[in-house]
N, C-alpha and C positions, 0 to 999 in steps of 0.2 A: 609865906615861907619861901616860895620860889623867888620872890624879889630879893630877899636877903641873900640867898645862895648866889643869885646872879650878881648882886653887888659885890660879894666877896670874890667871886671868880673874876669879875671885871677889875677889881682893885689889884688882885695878884697879877693879872695880865699886864696892867699898866706898870706895876713895879718891875716885873721881869723884862718888860719891853724897854725900860730905861736903863739898860745895862751900861750905858756910857756915863751915867751919873756916879760920882765917886762914892757917895754914901751907900748907894744900892750895891755897887761892886763890893764894898767892904762887908755889908751886912748880909747880902743874899747871893753873892757870887756874880759871875759875869766878867766883863772886861771893860777897861778904860784905857784910852790911849792919850798921852799928852805929848805934844810936840814943843820942845823948848825953843826959845827965841834963838835965832842964828848966833853961832859962836859962844854958846853957853854950855858948860860942862856940868853934868850931874855929879854932886858930891855925896849927898845923903838924902834919904826919903823916909818919912814916918807918918803915922796917923796920929792925929790929936782929935779925939772924939770922932766926928764924922768928916773932918777936914783932912785932906792929904797935904802935907807940907813937904817941900823939897828944897834942898839947898843947892845952889848953883854958883859957879864962878866963871869968869871969862876964860875962854880957851886960849892956850898958848900956841905958838907956831908948831910945837911938837905934838900937840894933842890931835887925836883923830876923832871924828864923830862916830858914836856908837849907839846901839839900841839896847836898852836894858829892859828885861822882863822880870817882874817881881810876881811870884806866884804864892798864893795863900794855900797852906796845907791845913785842913781842919779835920776834926775827929770824924771818922767814917766817910771822909771824902764828900761831905755834903756842904753846899754853899761855898765852894772854893772860887776865889776871884783871881784875876790877873790884871796888873797895871803895867803898861808898856810905856817907857819914856824914850822918845826919839830925839837925838841930838842932830844938829845940822851945822856944818862948817862952810862958811862962805869966804 
């Protein structure tokens, strides 16, 4: 019995320790940061099952690099996640 409890605790610790993983962020909360390739502008972002899809386009001369923070709001504030997208202009 103690081994089963230890296995469950170890499994949960590993899941929450991997907060950089996109599917863990979506399902259990935490945070993920994605740095776009230089001179790419974020257009749209969405989840498809456990995959995070984001649409980008080349930056124009008038565009500025921005940081976007997408926050999940769930019932009762449990398992809320954050995805941060960082743009760079060179």
